[in-house]
C-alpha positions in Angstrom: 26.0 10.0 -14.6 24.0 11.4 -11.5 22.0 13.4 -13.7 21.1 10.5 -15.9 20.1 8.6 -12.8 17.7 11.4 -11.5 16.2 11.7 -15.0 15.5 8.0 -15.0 14.1 8.1 -11.7 11.8 11.1 -12.7 10.8 9.2 -15.8 9.9 6.2 -13.7 7.9 8.3 -11.4 6.1 9.9 -14.3 5.3 6.6 -15.8 4.0 5.2 -12.4 1.9 8.3 -11.9 0.4 8.0 -15.3 -0.4 4.3 -14.8 -1.9 5.0 -11.5 -4.1 7.8 -13.0 -5.2 5.5 -15.7 -6.2 2.6 -13.5 -7.8 5.1 -11.1 -10.0 6.5 -13.9 -11.0 3.0 -15.1 -8.9 3.4 -18.2 -11.4 6.0 -19.5 -11.0 9.7 -20.0 -13.0 12.0 -17.7 -15.4 14.3 -19.7 -14.6 17.2 -17.5 -10.9 16.9 -18.3 -11.3 17.5 -21.9 -13.5 20.7 -21.4 -11.2 22.2 -18.8 -9.1 25.2 -20.1 -5.5 24.1 -19.2 -3.9 27.1 -21.0 -4.0 29.2 -17.7 -2.4 26.5 -15.5 1.2 26.7 -14.5 2.6 23.2 -15.4 6.0 24.4 -14.5 5.7 24.4 -10.8 8.6 22.3 -9.4 8.1 19.9 -6.7 9.5 20.9 -3.3 13.3 20.1 -3.3 13.1 18.5 0.2 10.3 16.2 -1.0 12.3 15.4 -4.2 15.2 14.5 -2.1 13.0 12.3 -0.1 11.9 10.6 -3.0 15.3 10.0 -4.2 16.4 8.6 -0.9 13.6 6.0 -0.7 14.1 5.2 -4.4 17.8 4.2 -3.7 16.8 2.3 -0.7 14.1 0.3 -2.8 16.7 -0.3 -5.5 19.3 -1.6 -2.9 16.6 -3.6 -1.3 15.5 -5.2 -4.4 19.2 -6.0 -5.2 19.7 -7.5 -1.5 16.4 -9.6 -1.8 17.4 -11.0 -5.3 20.7 -12.1 -3.6 18.7 -13.8 -0.7 16.5 -15.6 -3.2 19.7 -16.7 -5.0 21.2 -18.1 -1.8 17.9 -19.8 -1.0 18.1 -21.6 -4.4 21.4 -22.9 -3.4 20.1 -24.2 -0.2 21.4 -21.6 2.1 18.6 -20.2 4.3 20.7 -17.9 6.6 19.4 -14.9 4.9 15.7 -15.6 5.5 15.2 -12.9 8.1 17.2 -10.5 6.1 14.8 -11.2 3.1 11.8 -10.7 5.3 13.1 -7.3 6.6 13.9 -6.3 3.0 10.6 -7.1 1.8 9.1 -5.0 4.7 11.4 -2.3 3.7 10.4 -2.2 0.0 6.7 -2.1 1.1 7.1 0.7 3.5 9.5 2.7 1.1 6.8 2.3 -1.7 4.1 3.7 0.7 6.4 6.7 1.5 6.9 7.4 -2.2 3.1 7.5 -2.7 2.6 9.7 0.3 5.6 12.1 -0.8 4.3 12.3 -4.3 0.9 13.5 -3.0 2.5 15.9 -0.5 0.0 14.0 2.1 -0.7 15.5 5.6 0.1 12.1 6.7 3.5 11.8 5.4 5.2 12.5 8.7 3.4 9.7 10.3 4.4 7.3 7.6 8.0 8.6 7.9 8.1 7.7 11.6 7.1 4.0 10.7 9.5 4.0 7.9 12.3 4.9 10.1 11.5 1.9 12.4 11.4 -0.5 9.3 14.7 1.0 8.1 16.2 0.5 11.4 15.0 -3.1 11.6 16.2 -3.8 8.0 19.7 -2.1 8.8 20.2 -4.3 11.9 19.5 -7.3 9.9 21.8 -6.4 7.1 24.7 -5.6 9.3 24.6 -9.2 10.5 25.2 -10.2 6.8 27.5 -7.3 5.8 30.1 -9.8 4.3 27.6 -10.0 1.4 28.1 -6.8 -0.5 24.3 -6.6 -1.3 23.4 -6.7 2.4 26.0 -4.2 3.2 24.7 -1.7 0.4 21.2 -2.2 1.5 22.1 -1.5 5.1 23.8 1.7 4.0 20.8 2.8 2.0 18.6 2.1 5.1 20.9 4.3 7.2 20.8 7.1 4.6 16.9 6.9 4.9 17.0 7.1 8.5 19.3 10.0 8.7 17.4 11.9 6.0 13.8 11.2 7.5 15.2 12.2 11.0 16.4 15.6 9.6 13.3 16.0 7.6 11.0 15.5 10.6 13.2 17.8 12.8 12.9 20.7 10.2 
């Protein structure tokens, strides 16, 4: 089951990367790309395992955040706005986590700076989710935030 989830995540990231590349090139092929001899390139170079774990950690955080936010929206539809602050913090979490994914995938020199910000965003979201842990969606999102905080702290310390 875990392998299937990881493969699905990888396929998602590949698709996102291809879509970003297509949009970035204006949906046209670069003439140089056709003439470059790719036969001598090593396409089997794996991503650094720590970066892959970082991606997986933030993908889980995004997933739990989306589930939590959907629950908040459902509560809003029922007239209950007690989860409004939770929804705001979750939306910030999703935005920060998505940014971290992009910087991680590019192995950016700015990654550590973004991780420091992401830790703060995760802490805020976790604090808000704890207030509503009677809702399983909030509880799961808070736990995913804690996992991100712990992993990022360990990553930055290394």
